[in-house]
N, C-alpha and C positions, 0 to 999 in steps of 0.2 A: 430449486433452484437450479439456473442454469447450470453448466459445468465447463470447465477450462478444456479447449482445444487447443493442445501440445503444438499445432503445428502455426499455430500465428502467434503463438509465444516469440519472440525476438528477446533474450538477455546480453545486456553489456555487464560484464562484474569486472570492474577496475578495483577491487580491492580483494587479496589476495588473503588466503585462511593459512595461518598455521596451529596448530594443535595445541600446541603450551603456548600461544600467544592470545592477549586479549582481542576481540571482535569489534568490541564498541571502540570508537562511535562508528555503526553500520546504517545506512540510509538507504532505502529505495526510492526512485522516482517511476512511477507507472502513468504514461499515458499511453492512447491508441488512437487508431485509425476509424470514424464513425464509415466510411464508405469501405472498406476491406475488412473490417474485425480485426485488424491485425493487432498487438499489444507488444508494447517496447518499456521493459523493465532495464533498468540503471539501476546497479550495485555498486556503491562505493561510500569513502567515508565523510560524502560529504551529498547534498542534492545535485542532480543536475540541471543547474539553471538553462546552461543552454537547450536542453529538451523541453523545456516549458518557457522559451521566452519568445516564440512565436507571437505573430497577431493573433492566432486562432486561437492556439491555446490559452494565451493571456485572456483572451474575450469569452472564452466556455467554461474557463479553468474547471476542468472535468477531469484533469492528475489528479491521481494519489499519491501524498507523500507519508511518508514510514518510516521510522525509526526503533531501535533497540534502544531501551534505556534500561539500568542500572537502578533499583531501588530497592531500600534496604536487604541491599545484599543476593537478591531478585532478579531476573532477567524480566524484562515485559516489552513487548511490541505495540507502539504508539504507532495507528495510523493517522490522517487527516484528511478530510475531505470539506471542499469551497462549499459549502450551500449556498450562501450568498452575503453580499458586501460588495463594496468596490464595484470594478467592471466585472459584469458577469451577466450571462443568457441564461433569464429562467427566473422566475417566481421560487420561493425558498421551500415550498410544501412540495411542489413537483418536480425539483430539486433533490429534496430528499428522498423522497417516494423512489426516485432515481438510483441513487444511490447505497440506499437499503438492498434494494433489489439486486445490485451486481455487487454487493459488499462479498459476497460467497465466493464469486470466482476472484474479486479481486487479491482475498486472502488464499484462495488455491494455484493464484498466480505465483505471491510472493513465495508460498511454501515450494510450489515445484521450479521457478527463477534460481531460488538458493539454494537447490539440494546440498550442494557440497555442506553448506553453513550446519546443516540438520547431520549430515554424517559424519563430521567430525564433534559438533556437541548436541549430541539426540535427546540430552535435557531439554536444549529448549524444545522440544515438541508440547513438553506441557505449560510454555509461559503462558502469561494470560494474555490476550488483545483487547487492545483499547482502541475504539474509533470514537474520534473526535468528530462531531459533524458542526462546521464552524458557519455560522450566520450570526449576522444583525439582527435576524427575529429572534426573540428567548424562548420561543415554542420550538424551533429546530436548532439552537444551539445549544449540543449534550454531550455527552460522553455515555457509549453505550459499551456492553462487556460483550464480545463474542466468542467467548470462550478460550481454547488452544490453539494453535496451529495444527494439533494429532487429528484435530476437526475437518480439516481442510487437505489433508495427503490425500494424493489419488492414487489408486491403486493401480 
């Protein structure tokens, strides 16, 4: 598993937190630079559509979107990766393997980038993570359980 390089993570947190207030909705938009390896994480109550609206990003569709959801009074992190369908570069099998390979680093990025959330609500480290691989190919259109955020906490 590759590991997150904190020096390459740039976080833009637009949503403030208060201990006595609900943090949902809370969403993450993650993009990266192929040439530099820099990671760009935006945390807000909605996705950062400006961050993913450029031609290259729309063509590659290698952004990650994630959000906290409350289901049956329990918090869960739902992560979305666009494997195929629409305007996208690459075959579904290849994209699926790439997303699977990088998913631990993605989850480290969310955990590290939103440290304040876990300081205020430490119980969220035990929340389950569900990754949605979105594809028009049924073989790769699936939901996988990735454990909990504490599994991705950096030392």
